[in-house]
MIKEMAR-232563 format. One record per residue (C-alpha): chain; residue in one letter; residue number from 1; x, y, z. Coordinates in pm, whole numbers, plus 50000, padded with zeros to 5 digits. Each point is the difference from the previous one (the first is absolute). Example, Ala and Ser with C-alpha at 12.3 -4.5 7.8 and 13.67 -1.06 7.14 Angstrom:
BEGIN
{A A 1 {51230 49550 50780}}
{A S 2 {50137 50344 49934}}
END
This chain:
BEGIN
{A M 1 {13130 97754 89470}}
{A K 2 {50186 49964 50333}}
{A V 3 {50152 49671 50103}}
{A P 4 {49883 49872 50340}}
{A L 5 {50249 49835 50232}}
{A V 6 {49957 49699 50224}}
{A K 7 {50063 50000 50372}}
{A Q 8 {50205 49713 50132}}
{A A 9 {49905 49913 50357}}
{A S 10 {50247 49807 50210}}
{A V 11 {50001 49903 50366}}
{A L 12 {50376 50030 49984}}
{A L 13 {49991 50377 49936}}
{A L 14 {49914 50274 50246}}
{A A 15 {49649 50134 49977}}
{A S 16 {50136 50319 49846}}
{A A 17 {50188 49813 49729}}
{A F 18 {49854 49972 49655}}
{A S 19 {50109 49837 49675}}
{A F 20 {49886 49992 49643}}
{A A 21 {50116 49859 49670}}
{A A 22 {49975 50115 49643}}
{A A 23 {50030 49705 49763}}
{A F 24 {49907 50126 49657}}
{A C 25 {49756 49753 49851}}
{A A 26 {49649 50024 49861}}
{A T 27 {49792 49871 50293}}
{A T 28 {49707 50113 50212}}
{A Q 29 {50041 50329 50190}}
{A N 30 {50033 50002 50378}}
{A T 31 {49980 50274 50263}}
{A L 32 {50208 50112 50299}}
{A V 33 {49910 50194 50310}}
{A A 34 {50188 50330 49956}}
{A Q 35 {50274 50109 50235}}
{A A 36 {50171 50336 49963}}
{A A 37 {50338 49899 50143}}
{A P 38 {50052 49627 49962}}
{A S 39 {50298 49814 50141}}
{A G 40 {50131 49648 49969}}
{A P 41 {50093 49773 49706}}
{A I 42 {49873 50082 49651}}
{A T 43 {50067 49794 49688}}
{A F 44 {49941 50072 49632}}
{A S 45 {50033 49729 49735}}
{A F 46 {50043 50086 49632}}
{A T 47 {49977 49765 49705}}
{A G 48 {50238 50022 49708}}
{A S 49 {49716 50091 49766}}
{A T 50 {49897 50298 50215}}
{A A 51 {50328 50168 50090}}
{A P 52 {50295 49778 49908}}
{A V 53 {50332 50036 50178}}
{A Y 54 {50276 49767 49884}}
{A D 55 {50318 49905 50184}}
{A L 56 {50225 49865 49726}}
{A T 57 {50263 49882 50247}}
{A G 58 {50107 49653 49895}}
{A S 59 {50185 49791 49743}}
{A Y 60 {49936 49999 49626}}
{A Q 61 {50119 49842 49680}}
{A F 62 {49966 50162 49659}}
{A D 63 {50059 49816 49671}}
{A Q 64 {50154 50200 49719}}
{A Q 65 {50165 49936 49665}}
{A T 66 {50290 50176 49834}}
{A Q 67 {50255 49928 49728}}
{A A 68 {50371 49926 50020}}
{A A 69 {50258 50000 49722}}
{A A 70 {49877 49909 49652}}
{A G 71 {49641 50060 50107}}
{A T 72 {49979 49684 50211}}
{A P 73 {49697 50027 50234}}
{A V 74 {50079 49966 50369}}
{A N 75 {49729 49930 50256}}
{A L 76 {50039 50164 50339}}
{A A 77 {49834 49910 50331}}
{A L 78 {50078 50284 50239}}
{A G 79 {49929 49980 50371}}
{A F 80 {50017 50262 50274}}
{A S 81 {49851 50099 50336}}
{A V 82 {49876 50346 50094}}
{A R 83 {49855 50187 50297}}
{A Q 84 {49749 50284 49977}}
{A D 85 {50032 50280 50256}}
{A A 86 {49737 50231 50145}}
{A A 87 {50044 50251 49719}}
{A G 88 {49951 49734 49735}}
{A R 89 {50370 49979 49908}}
{A L 90 {50125 49661 49886}}
{A R 91 {50349 49894 50102}}
{A G 92 {50189 49675 49987}}
{A S 93 {50344 49848 49959}}
{A G 94 {50169 49665 50046}}
{A V 95 {50095 49683 49817}}
{A T 96 {49755 49783 49810}}
{A N 97 {49995 49730 49733}}
{A V 98 {49934 50111 49643}}
{A Q 99 {49952 49793 49690}}
{A I 100 {50200 50103 49693}}
{A G 101 {49927 49766 49715}}
{A A 102 {50066 49650 50135}}
{A D 103 {50217 50122 50289}}
{A L 104 {49877 50056 50356}}
{A V 105 {50249 50236 50167}}
{A A 106 {50029 50229 50300}}
{A A 107 {49962 50373 49948}}
{A Q 108 {50024 50308 50216}}
{A Y 109 {49707 50239 49956}}
{A I 110 {49881 50341 50112}}
{A V 111 {49644 50134 49971}}
{A T 112 {49858 50350 50020}}
{A G 113 {49649 50111 49916}}
{A G 114 {49666 50099 50142}}
{A V 115 {49627 49938 50018}}
{A T 116 {49741 50265 49915}}
{A G 117 {49628 50018 49938}}
{A G 118 {49683 49963 50198}}
{A G 119 {49730 50260 50045}}
{A G 120 {49819 49869 49694}}
{A K 121 {50317 49957 49792}}
{A P 122 {50161 49665 49915}}
{A T 123 {50279 49885 50229}}
{A R 124 {50331 49999 49814}}
{A A 125 {50344 49870 50089}}
{A K 126 {50327 50104 49841}}
{A F 127 {50316 49795 50053}}
{A S 128 {50351 50084 49886}}
{A I 129 {50213 49688 50046}}
{A R 130 {50358 49913 49921}}
{A W 131 {50146 49649 50018}}
{A L 132 {50374 49927 49992}}
{A V 133 {50122 49649 49915}}
{A Q 134 {50368 49914 50025}}
{A D 135 {49963 49623 49962}}
{A A 136 {50204 49872 49704}}
{A A 137 {49742 49723 49952}}
{A V 138 {49788 50230 49787}}
{A G 139 {50259 49982 49727}}
{A A 140 {50077 50370 49977}}
{A S 141 {50342 50158 50014}}
{A G 142 {49959 50250 50277}}
{A P 143 {49709 50077 50237}}
{A V 144 {49640 49994 49888}}
{A T 145 {49783 50297 50093}}
{A I 146 {49625 50017 49950}}
{A S 147 {49814 50326 50057}}
{A V 148 {49621 50017 49966}}
{A Q 149 {49735 50267 50061}}
{A Y 150 {49658 49853 50086}}
{A N 151 {49682 50207 49968}}
{A L 152 {49719 49789 50145}}
{A Q 153 {49640 50017 50109}}
{A V 154 {49858 49807 50294}}
{A S 155 {49678 49828 49902}}
{A Q 156 {49811 49704 50149}}
{A G 157 {50297 49858 50185}}
{A F 158 {50252 50032 49718}}
{A L 159 {50259 50237 49857}}
{A S 160 {49977 50074 49628}}
{A G 161 {50165 50258 49778}}
{A T 162 {50323 50054 49808}}
{A A 163 {50371 49935 50041}}
{A R 164 {50269 50212 49832}}
{A G 165 {50371 49951 50043}}
{A R 166 {50325 49846 49881}}
{A A 167 {50211 49692 50068}}
{A K 168 {50377 50019 49951}}
{A F 169 {50180 49668 49959}}
{A G 170 {50360 50122 50025}}
{A K 171 {50189 49952 49675}}
{A A 172 {49717 49783 49872}}
{A G 173 {49797 50309 49921}}
{A S 174 {49679 50145 50134}}
{A G 175 {49630 49998 49930}}
{A S 176 {49701 50217 50074}}
{A I 177 {49701 49900 50211}}
{A N 178 {49665 50129 49880}}
{A T 179 {49725 49763 50106}}
{A S 180 {49667 49989 50175}}
{A V 181 {49953 49870 50352}}
{A S 182 {49682 49812 50079}}
{A A 183 {49844 49819 50296}}
{A V 184 {50294 50015 50240}}
{A P 185 {49831 49899 50328}}
{A L 186 {50011 50222 50307}}
{A P 187 {50144 49853 50322}}
{A A 188 {49768 49774 50200}}
{A G 189 {49735 50191 50194}}
{A V 190 {50028 50323 49800}}
{A D 191 {49653 50077 49864}}
{A G 192 {49959 50375 50057}}
{A S 193 {49794 49963 50317}}
{A W 194 {50103 50165 50328}}
{A R 195 {49877 50082 50345}}
{A V 196 {50037 50290 50239}}
{A T 197 {49983 49957 50375}}
{A M 198 {50000 50291 50245}}
{A N 199 {49990 50017 50376}}
{A I 200 {49842 50339 50069}}
{A Q 201 {50098 50173 50322}}
{A T 202 {49871 50350 49939}}
{A P 203 {50167 50220 49892}}
{A G 204 {50262 49749 49888}}
{A G 205 {50065 49630 49982}}
{A S 206 {50178 49758 49774}}
{A G 207 {49925 49800 49689}}
{A S 208 {50134 49780 49726}}
{A I 209 {49930 49908 49640}}
{A L 210 {49995 49624 49950}}
{A L 211 {50061 49823 49669}}
{A P 212 {49906 49638 49920}}
{A N 213 {50365 49899 49954}}
{A G 214 {50051 50064 50373}}
{A R 215 {50161 50345 49975}}
{A S 216 {49893 50253 50262}}
{A L 217 {50057 50374 49950}}
{A Q 218 {50011 50180 50334}}
{A A 219 {49852 50348 50049}}
{A N 220 {49912 50263 50258}}
{A L 221 {49639 50108 50027}}
{A A 222 {49846 50345 50049}}
{A S 223 {49627 50028 50067}}
{A S 224 {49774 50305 50012}}
{A F 225 {49628 50079 49991}}
{A S 226 {49840 50307 49842}}
{A A 227 {49667 50093 50155}}
{A R 228 {49936 50243 49713}}
{A S 229 {50035 49749 49717}}
{A G 230 {49911 49694 50206}}
{A L 231 {50307 49821 49865}}
{A N 232 {50234 49781 50201}}
{A R 233 {50345 50026 49840}}
{A L 234 {50265 49731 50034}}
{A K 235 {50350 50038 49859}}
{A L 236 {50259 49725 49977}}
{A S 237 {50364 50101 49950}}
{A G 238 {50266 49735 49939}}
{A T 239 {50282 49974 50252}}
{A G 240 {50362 49888 49975}}
{A G 241 {50066 49803 49685}}
{A D 242 {49632 50032 49908}}
{A R 243 {50017 50380 49986}}
{A G 244 {49832 50120 49681}}
{A N 245 {49678 49803 50045}}
{A T 246 {49714 50235 50080}}
{A L 247 {49628 49941 50025}}
{A N 248 {49711 50233 50083}}
{A V 249 {49664 49854 50101}}
{A N 250 {49691 50217 50050}}
{A Y 251 {49664 49877 50117}}
{A L 252 {49679 50140 50145}}
{A P 253 {49917 49851 50341}}
{A A 254 {49654 50155 49989}}
{A T 255 {49899 49800 49693}}
{A S 256 {50251 49717 50029}}
{A A 257 {50123 50071 49647}}
{A L 258 {50349 50003 49858}}
{A E 259 {50077 50326 49826}}
{A S 260 {50341 49941 49842}}
{A V 261 {50325 49805 50012}}
{A S 262 {50309 50147 49837}}
{A G 263 {50377 49992 50015}}
{A K 264 {50299 49803 49876}}
{A V 265 {50099 49644 50087}}
{A L 266 {50325 49849 49867}}
{A G 267 {50014 50276 49739}}
{A Q 268 {49647 49940 49870}}
{A T 269 {49721 50254 50023}}
{A V 270 {49684 49915 50193}}
{A T 271 {49697 50215 49917}}
{A L 272 {49655 49876 50093}}
{A K 273 {49729 50264 49972}}
{A N 274 {49730 50041 49739}}
{A P 275 {49835 50331 49898}}
{A S 276 {49706 49948 50234}}
{A G 277 {50231 49967 50298}}
{A S 278 {49957 49634 50085}}
{A I 279 {50270 49747 49926}}
{A L 280 {49909 49829 49674}}
{A S 281 {49655 49917 50137}}
{A Q 282 {50163 49700 50167}}
{A T 283 {49841 49836 50302}}
{A V 284 {50176 49880 50312}}
{A A 285 {50060 49658 50154}}
{A Q 286 {50141 49925 50341}}
{A T 287 {50352 49874 50062}}
{A S 288 {50207 49952 50311}}
{A A 289 {50302 50209 50084}}
{A P 290 {50312 49827 49867}}
{A S 291 {50281 49904 50229}}
{A Q 292 {50356 50128 50001}}
{A F 293 {50310 49781 50000}}
{A A 294 {50106 49884 50345}}
{A G 295 {50332 49831 49919}}
{A S 296 {50091 49636 50060}}
{A Q 297 {50109 50075 50357}}
{A A 298 {49637 50068 50090}}
{A C 299 {49901 49662 49856}}
{A L 300 {50261 49829 50218}}
{A E 301 {49813 50087 50317}}
{A C 302 {49736 49736 49924}}
{A H 303 {50125 49804 49701}}
{A T 304 {50349 49904 50115}}
{A P 305 {49976 49630 49897}}
{A I 306 {49901 50092 49643}}
{A Q 307 {50272 50264 49982}}
{A Q 308 {50261 49750 50120}}
{A T 309 {49916 49744 49733}}
{A L 310 {49962 50273 49736}}
{A N 311 {50355 50115 50073}}
{A T 312 {50133 49667 49869}}
{A T 313 {49837 50042 49659}}
{A R 314 {50117 50162 49680}}
{A H 315 {49737 50270 50045}}
{A A 316 {50163 50128 50315}}
{A Q 317 {50344 49987 49841}}
{A V 318 {49891 50245 49729}}
{A G 319 {49817 50230 50241}}
{A V 320 {49639 49884 49960}}
{A Q 321 {49818 50051 50330}}
{A C 322 {49645 49971 50132}}
{A E 323 {49851 50319 49857}}
{A N 324 {50147 49942 49653}}
{A C 325 {49739 49726 49959}}
{A H 326 {49732 50080 50260}}
{A G 327 {49986 50377 49950}}
{A P 328 {50015 50280 50259}}
{A G 329 {49941 49876 50353}}
{A A 330 {50019 50301 50233}}
{A N 331 {49626 49991 50076}}
{A H 332 {50026 49631 50085}}
{A A 333 {50306 50054 50217}}
{A A 334 {49817 50276 50190}}
{A N 335 {49687 49789 50059}}
{A D 336 {50057 49634 49929}}
{A Y 337 {49657 49906 50136}}
{A D 338 {49820 50192 49725}}
{A P 339 {49919 49753 49717}}
{A A 340 {49952 50286 49755}}
{A S 341 {50363 50108 50040}}
{A R 342 {50157 49663 49926}}
{A P 343 {50229 50007 49695}}
{A V 344 {49901 49817 49686}}
{A V 345 {50104 49637 49952}}
{A P 346 {50079 49980 49625}}
{A Y 347 {49895 49641 49929}}
{A A 348 {49964 50067 49627}}
{A G 349 {50366 50091 49959}}
{A T 350 {49942 50352 49871}}
{A S 351 {50267 50138 50230}}
{A C 352 {50241 49732 49879}}
{A G 353 {49949 50130 49647}}
{A T 354 {50148 50333 50102}}
{A C 355 {50345 49838 49984}}
{A H 356 {49948 49669 49821}}
{A S 357 {49906 50149 49665}}
{A G 358 {50157 50138 49684}}
{A P 359 {50175 49831 49708}}
{A Q 360 {50288 49868 50213}}
{A H 361 {49778 49829 50259}}
{A P 362 {49638 50002 49878}}
{A T 363 {49861 49773 50273}}
{A Y 364 {49695 50216 50068}}
{A E 365 {49914 50059 49634}}
{A E 366 {50018 49627 49925}}
{A W 367 {49786 49915 50301}}
{A R 368 {49735 50245 49882}}
{A T 369 {49962 49795 49680}}
{A S 370 {49943 49676 50193}}
{A E 371 {49674 49861 50132}}
{A H 372 {50146 50023 50350}}
{A S 373 {49942 50376 49979}}
{A E 374 {49623 49957 49952}}
{A V 375 {49722 49962 50257}}
{A V 376 {49766 49739 49854}}
{A E 377 {49686 50089 50198}}
{A D 378 {49880 50169 50316}}
{A L 379 {50179 49808 50275}}
{A N 380 {49863 50192 50299}}
{A P 381 {49675 49804 50061}}
{A P 382 {50032 49767 50304}}
{A D 383 {49956 49689 49786}}
{A R 384 {50294 50098 49775}}
{A I 385 {50258 50183 50207}}
{A S 386 {50156 49686 50150}}
{A S 387 {49901 49741 49741}}
{A C 388 {50076 50175 49671}}
{A G 389 {50214 50271 50158}}
{A R 390 {50268 49759 50121}}
{A C 391 {50127 49975 49641}}
{A H 392 {49838 50290 49816}}
{A S 393 {50065 50285 50247}}
{A G 394 {50347 50124 50084}}
{A S 395 {49890 50153 50331}}
{A V 396 {49810 49690 50112}}
{A R 397 {50286 49768 49905}}
{A V 398 {50262 50197 50192}}
{A N 399 {49779 50026 50308}}
{A L 400 {49928 49626 49998}}
{A V 401 {50366 49909 49958}}
{A E 402 {50110 50241 50273}}
{A G 403 {49717 49911 50236}}
{A T 404 {49847 50347 50018}}
{A P 405 {49629 50090 49976}}
{A L 406 {49831 49990 49662}}
{A P 407 {49976 50341 49827}}
{A V 408 {49624 50038 50025}}
{A G 409 {49893 50246 49732}}
{A G 410 {50350 50005 49852}}
{A A 411 {50021 49673 49812}}
{A N 412 {49979 50133 49645}}
{A V 413 {50377 50016 49961}}
{A P 414 {50196 49816 49727}}
{A L 415 {50277 49751 50066}}
{A G 416 {50285 50247 50032}}
{A C 417 {50363 49977 50103}}
{A P 418 {49941 49925 50374}}
{A T 419 {49788 49699 49906}}
{A C 420 {50311 49812 49893}}
{A H 421 {50281 50203 50161}}
{A Q 422 {50048 50068 50372}}
{A P 423 {50088 50371 49998}}
{A H 424 {50126 50027 50358}}
{A Q 425 {50246 49715 50044}}
{A L 426 {50224 49741 49842}}
{A T 427 {49833 49661 49954}}
{A G 428 {50291 49780 49899}}
{A K 429 {49857 49990 49649}}
{A P 430 {50092 50206 49693}}
{A M 431 {49859 50352 49981}}
{A Q 432 {49841 49967 50346}}
{A L 433 {49739 49760 49861}}
{A R 434 {49749 49868 50252}}
{A N 435 {50016 49644 49863}}
{A P 436 {50246 49783 49805}}
{A V 437 {49981 49971 49622}}
{A F 438 {50035 49619 49991}}
{A S 439 {49811 49720 50173}}
{A T 440 {49873 49654 49907}}
{A N 441 {49746 49919 50271}}
{A D 442 {49634 50015 49907}}
{A Y 443 {49809 50300 50129}}
{A F 444 {49660 50162 49975}}
{A L 445 {49803 50248 50209}}
{A T 446 {49623 50002 49990}}
{A T 447 {49799 50319 50029}}
{A T 448 {49827 49878 50318}}
{A S 449 {50295 49858 50192}}
{A V 450 {50154 50184 50295}}
{A F 451 {50295 50175 49844}}
{A T 452 {50240 49962 50291}}
{A N 453 {49930 49628 50023}}
{A N 454 {50077 49931 49633}}
{A Y 455 {50254 50263 49894}}
{A D 456 {50337 49843 49920}}
{A P 457 {50279 50260 49975}}
{A N 458 {50236 49744 49847}}
{A V 459 {49795 49951 49682}}
{A N 460 {50091 50168 49670}}
{A L 461 {49905 50370 50011}}
{A C 462 {49783 49978 49687}}
{A A 463 {49836 49679 50123}}
{A Q 464 {49863 50186 50301}}
{A C 465 {49718 50116 49772}}
{A H 466 {50046 49806 49677}}
{A N 467 {49858 49676 50140}}
{A H 468 {49675 49811 49946}}
{A R 469 {49833 50125 50323}}
{A G 470 {49877 49653 50098}}
{A A 471 {49835 49919 49668}}
{A S 472 {49829 49662 49967}}
{A W 473 {49825 49818 49719}}
{A T 474 {49702 49945 50231}}
{A T 475 {49928 50374 50010}}
{A S 476 {49720 50080 49754}}
{A S 477 {49920 50367 50062}}
{A A 478 {50289 50147 49795}}
{A P 479 {50324 49893 49830}}
{A P 480 {50330 50008 50191}}
{A H 481 {50144 50348 50050}}
{A T 482 {50232 50138 49733}}
{A S 483 {50307 49951 50221}}
{A P 484 {50119 49635 49995}}
{A Q 485 {50342 50083 49850}}
{A Y 486 {50215 49873 50289}}
{A N 487 {49805 49675 50032}}
{A I 488 {50011 49934 49626}}
{A L 489 {50375 50068 50012}}
{A L 490 {50037 49730 50267}}
{A G 491 {49730 49771 49861}}
{A T 492 {49805 49992 50327}}
{A I 493 {49652 50091 49875}}
{A G 494 {49781 49813 49753}}
{A E 495 {49825 49667 49956}}
{A L 496 {50147 49682 49851}}
{A D 497 {49865 49647 49957}}
{A S 498 {50184 49908 50318}}
{A G 499 {49840 50286 50195}}
{A S 500 {50112 50349 50094}}
{A S 501 {50352 50085 49894}}
{A Q 502 {50254 50004 50283}}
{A Y 503 {50327 50129 49852}}
{A D 504 {50114 50010 49638}}
{A P 505 {50232 50302 49965}}
{A G 506 {50130 50116 49666}}
{A S 507 {50359 50086 49921}}
{A H 508 {49918 50371 50032}}
{A A 509 {49910 49944 50365}}
{A L 510 {50326 49823 50083}}
{A L 511 {50266 50140 49767}}
{A I 512 {49923 50374 49997}}
{A T 513 {50176 50136 50308}}
{A N 514 {49753 50280 50063}}
{A Q 515 {49694 49825 49853}}
{A C 516 {49740 50267 49911}}
{A V 517 {50239 50293 50044}}
{A G 518 {50258 49831 49780}}
{A C 519 {49779 50036 49691}}
{A H 520 {49749 50272 50082}}
{A M 521 {50243 50254 50148}}
{A Q 522 {50290 50003 49760}}
{A S 523 {50210 50315 50027}}
{A A 524 {50243 50190 49782}}
{A P 525 {50228 50298 50063}}
{A Y 526 {49942 50347 49863}}
{A V 527 {50156 50053 49657}}
{A S 528 {49832 50312 49863}}
{A S 529 {49668 50181 50000}}
{A A 530 {49902 49781 49708}}
{A Q 531 {50106 49696 50203}}
{A P 532 {49922 50082 50364}}
{A A 533 {50065 49771 50291}}
{A I 534 {49761 49712 50065}}
{A T 535 {49922 49911 50362}}
{A G 536 {49748 49723 49935}}
{A H 537 {49713 50166 50186}}
{A S 538 {49758 49980 49710}}
{A F 539 {50015 49622 50068}}
{A A 540 {49953 49938 49628}}
{A M 541 {50168 49701 49841}}
{A D 542 {50116 50187 49689}}
{A S 543 {50356 49874 49966}}
{A Y 544 {50143 49651 49965}}
{A G 545 {50362 50093 50062}}
{A V 546 {49998 49832 50341}}
{A C 547 {49886 49673 49838}}
{A A 548 {50313 49966 49786}}
{A G 549 {50196 49829 50277}}
{A C 550 {49784 49689 49976}}
{A H 551 {49850 50026 49653}}
{A G 552 {50310 50107 49809}}
{A S 553 {49876 50341 49888}}
{A A 554 {49717 50246 50047}}
{A A 555 {49873 49909 49653}}
{A N 556 {49980 49632 50091}}
{A A 557 {49807 50082 50314}}
{A S 558 {49763 50230 49813}}
{A N 559 {49930 49733 49740}}
{A L 560 {49938 49744 50273}}
{A V 561 {49750 50233 50169}}
{A V 562 {49815 50040 49670}}
{A F 563 {49988 49622 49960}}
{A V 564 {49886 49924 50357}}
{A S 565 {49742 50280 50016}}
{A G 566 {49860 49896 49663}}
{A L 567 {49973 49638 50112}}
{A I 568 {49828 50093 50327}}
{A T 569 {49765 50247 49826}}
{A N 570 {49888 49729 49757}}
{A Q 571 {49943 49758 50286}}
{A I 572 {49800 50256 50199}}
{A Q 573 {49779 50054 49697}}
{A A 574 {49961 49624 49951}}
{A V 575 {49890 49940 50360}}
{A Q 576 {49759 50293 49985}}
{A A 577 {49853 49872 49672}}
{A S 578 {49946 49657 50154}}
{A L 579 {49835 50152 50307}}
{A N 580 {49770 50202 49774}}
{A Q 581 {49905 49681 49816}}
{A W 582 {49915 49837 50331}}
{A A 583 {49797 50307 50101}}
{A L 584 {49794 49994 49680}}
{A H 585 {49949 49625 49958}}
{A K 586 {50026 49838 50343}}
{A A 587 {49923 50266 50259}}
{A P 588 {49629 50065 49922}}
{A A 589 {49903 49648 50096}}
{A I 590 {50216 50007 50312}}
{A L 591 {49901 50347 50118}}
{A G 592 {49640 49978 49884}}
{A T 593 {50030 50321 49796}}
{A A 594 {50169 50138 49690}}
{A Q 595 {49985 50361 50121}}
{A Y 596 {50375 50030 50063}}
{A G 597 {50116 49909 49649}}
{A T 598 {50379 49968 49985}}
{A R 599 {50021 50131 50357}}
{A A 600 {49852 49682 50142}}
{A W 601 {50349 49875 50098}}
{A E 602 {50092 50327 50166}}
{A Y 603 {50003 50121 50358}}
{A T 604 {49699 50190 50137}}
{A T 605 {50201 50316 49936}}
{A P 606 {50175 49903 49676}}
{A G 607 {50363 50075 49929}}
{A A 608 {50158 50193 49714}}
{A L 609 {49928 49724 49745}}
{A S 610 {49620 50035 50023}}
{A P 611 {49874 50358 49999}}
{A G 612 {49634 50083 49946}}
{A G 613 {49816 49881 50308}}
{A P 614 {49998 49778 50309}}
{A G 615 {50083 49634 50017}}
{A P 616 {49796 49726 50168}}
{A T 617 {49864 50078 50345}}
{A A 618 {50143 49842 50315}}
{A A 619 {49731 49730 49985}}
{A K 620 {50079 49922 49636}}
{A Q 621 {50375 49999 50073}}
{A A 622 {49950 49689 50212}}
{A L 623 {49878 49817 49687}}
{A I 624 {50311 50075 49790}}
{A P 625 {50220 49686 49982}}
{A A 626 {50323 50005 50202}}
{A N 627 {50207 49951 49685}}
{A I 628 {49859 50320 49850}}
{A Q 629 {50061 50190 50323}}
{A R 630 {50360 49881 50021}}
{A A 631 {50057 50074 49631}}
{A R 632 {49877 50360 50028}}
{A F 633 {50214 50045 50312}}
{A N 634 {50317 49896 49815}}
{A L 635 {49904 50213 49702}}
{A Y 636 {49965 50318 50202}}
{A L 637 {50315 49933 50201}}
{A V 638 {50208 49991 49683}}
{A L 639 {49815 50294 49846}}
{A Y 640 {50023 50220 50312}}
{A D 641 {50365 49914 50058}}
{A G 642 {50048 50242 49712}}
{A S 643 {50330 49863 49869}}
{A L 644 {49842 49769 49739}}
{A G 645 {50208 49715 50138}}
{A V 646 {50337 50176 50026}}
{A H 647 {50011 49979 50381}}
{A N 648 {49980 49618 49991}}
{A P 649 {49947 49876 49643}}
{A L 650 {49975 49624 50050}}
{A Y 651 {49777 50030 50304}}
{A A 652 {49763 50246 49828}}
{A L 653 {49971 49764 49705}}
{A T 654 {49932 49709 50236}}
{A L 655 {49716 50189 50169}}
{A L 656 {49838 50082 49665}}
{A D 657 {50047 49650 49857}}
{A T 658 {49842 49852 50312}}
{A A 659 {49710 50244 49973}}
{A Q 660 {49948 49911 49634}}
{A N 661 {49988 49628 50080}}
{A W 662 {49739 50054 50272}}
{A V 663 {49774 50202 49771}}
{A E 664 {50030 49741 49721}}
{A Q 665 {49898 49732 50247}}
{A Q 666 {49686 50195 50081}}
{A L 667 {49925 50058 49632}}
{A R 668 {50011 49625 49938}}
{A Q 669 {49743 49926 50269}}
END
């Protein structure tokens, strides 16, 4: 079966230009009007499962174990960086930190090796690495040398295989290394996929092979057409430092079918042709021709203000420029009025993860475990993009804060790095944060308010979204949103006998310098692969070390949390039980029906405490006594705060005690 191609029409190309794409995926077949001698941009996209090509350039850490004198086991955490050339050779040298037992020391290293495989065979990597440690801190008399041979297979984003070698600890003896290696992650963006772009100018042209980690392999192009066979033949040959990459592409213009793709890329064989002549019976989808890199100087022509502020940041100091994050921009630089050529804006932070990852700075990996990395629902509908999107969409949030148009059709983006950090300029706050991490003024932002009229850049960064959104006890359609953390911390939301609370902050609001960040983003330096660095971007409160300054020790703080959360949990259950009693014994007479059962005290759309069906209708809600409505409001505020009282213990208990008293009053009537 032949594989039909898809014609890509563009008003930006000459009438004689033609483009097609071969993205290997099982979809519906398409057709293309045949041309014997095409010219113009052509792009092929390959998935890792179809014809994987891996660029193992990057940094790694392998954990091994050996034995020193007297058979004492010694754990090793060995780091290195390597670059893969066009022929698949692996080379690297430099200085890195290695872990030897309990000691973290500097070591010189040198790497040689290569990558082979492809063409239906597994991709394999072989490393020969030698580390030299001369630091006396490791306790050896004389230098320490570690030599290891790694024989690994690349599979599903990881390296796995065996390690064989020896560690010599000077006069302290030596030990062999004979262990397995499992699940060592590949560098960010390396998944085996790749693209080929060619600009055909018969009989020649140019082209490149693009990898998802941003690497571009340049090549010359030769093109020919055989009238006898009906085949159009394209040959890519690597140039300069990319010499050694070759790729042959044959297709039949008459039938719009790919015939074969073969060659070598980064030392790996590419062979795509089945016995019947068509490529794996795969169908074709359309893609656009990828751009080339333009260089930051090209960006300066229009984006000078951004470049000027970027130059003051740490990113610029270490050589990070526009296209490191936004991808190749030559097409955009050549035609900045073409929306299709505009570089990507990485709101989700994927490009940040290229550098901010790994055991020594696992910011991206931690963020991926947090709820901030999830899109909760489709945020593109007009009734959600501004209302829900302002706190649940990273792209919407950044556009609202920066005063740019909403990303219509592009709102389903998680809350990534740019949501909290300003990537292009210093802000006067740590880590280029957009907002401070401490404030004590009350704040909330409703889903219907005009963002620019209500946004306060001086409010706690977390409070920008973790606020009650204008919740009121008089609302009967649904409970307050699950985000009142900042207002509970300050004691500015909730109902008391004296009326709505005005300001009753807890000690955590006033005494913790960085408020939310102080507890939920605790960090720790890298110690070893078994004890990697902690950046705090999981936002999980899983350590009480920071509490010791006020509470005497982490153990004291942990015990206090158990006590407070237990007390609040019991009180939540008590208030709910009393409300259920009211629903069963008092509500039927008031509402004129017993159909709601224990949900008779609930909102029309009940909260998490009352699954199983709807609550009273809007008309019935008007019959529910004010004391019951205020009690349920307090109950859900404390429940949805999520800290079980820890944010503001005395205030949370006050809200629940007040709610309990109101329900008991209604039960006595």
